[in-house]
N, C-alpha and C positions, 0 to 999 in steps of 0.2 A: 417241557414246559413251565417256565419257574413264575409263580406266583407273586407278586408285590403286598404285603399280606396290609403293610400302611396303606399306601393308595390305596386299595380294595374297603377296608374299613369306612376312612375317608371320604369317600367315593359312597358308599352303602348309609353313610350318614347325616351327610353333606343336607339336605332336605328331610330331614325329621323333626320333630317339637323338640324341645329339651325334655317332654316329660317322657316323650319317646326311648330319646337317651338315657334317663331315669333309670325308667323301666328295665332294659335293655343289662344298665349295672346292677341293677338288683337282682335281677332273673339271674346274671351269669354269677354273682355269689351264689344266691341260694342253693343251684343248683351244684355248686361245688364240684363243676366240671371243666378238669382243666383245659380242655380246647376251647374255652373263652378265654384264657389269662392274655395270647396274644392282644386280642382286640381291647381286653383291659388295660394292655399294656400301650394300644396306639390312642387312648384316651388319657393317659397319666405321661406321655411325652406332649402331645399337643398344649395338657395343663406345664407342665414343667418347662418348656420351650416359651408360652405367654406369658410366666412371671416374674414377677419382681425378685432381687435376690433375698427382700425381706420376705416376700410370700415363698419364695423354698426355703428358707429358715425354717419357715413355720410350718412346712411339708414336712422337711424334714425331721422336725421335732416330733410333731403329730405322728408319725411312721413309727421312731424310736420308741414314745411311749407306746405306740398299742401295738409292739412285737413282743 
């Protein structure tokens, strides 16, 4: 059986509050568990796809600055 991680993450978070999403992100980061990386990647992908070119540039600059 093949699982579509993107759709599963989106489905699981569709009806939750922004605070729940924030807590999930903070927990994933604080646990430093690589199993949560795909979920964070889905969040990033949705952010990226909905961003303007200017916002993407800002995101890239923040990433570059903090690596």
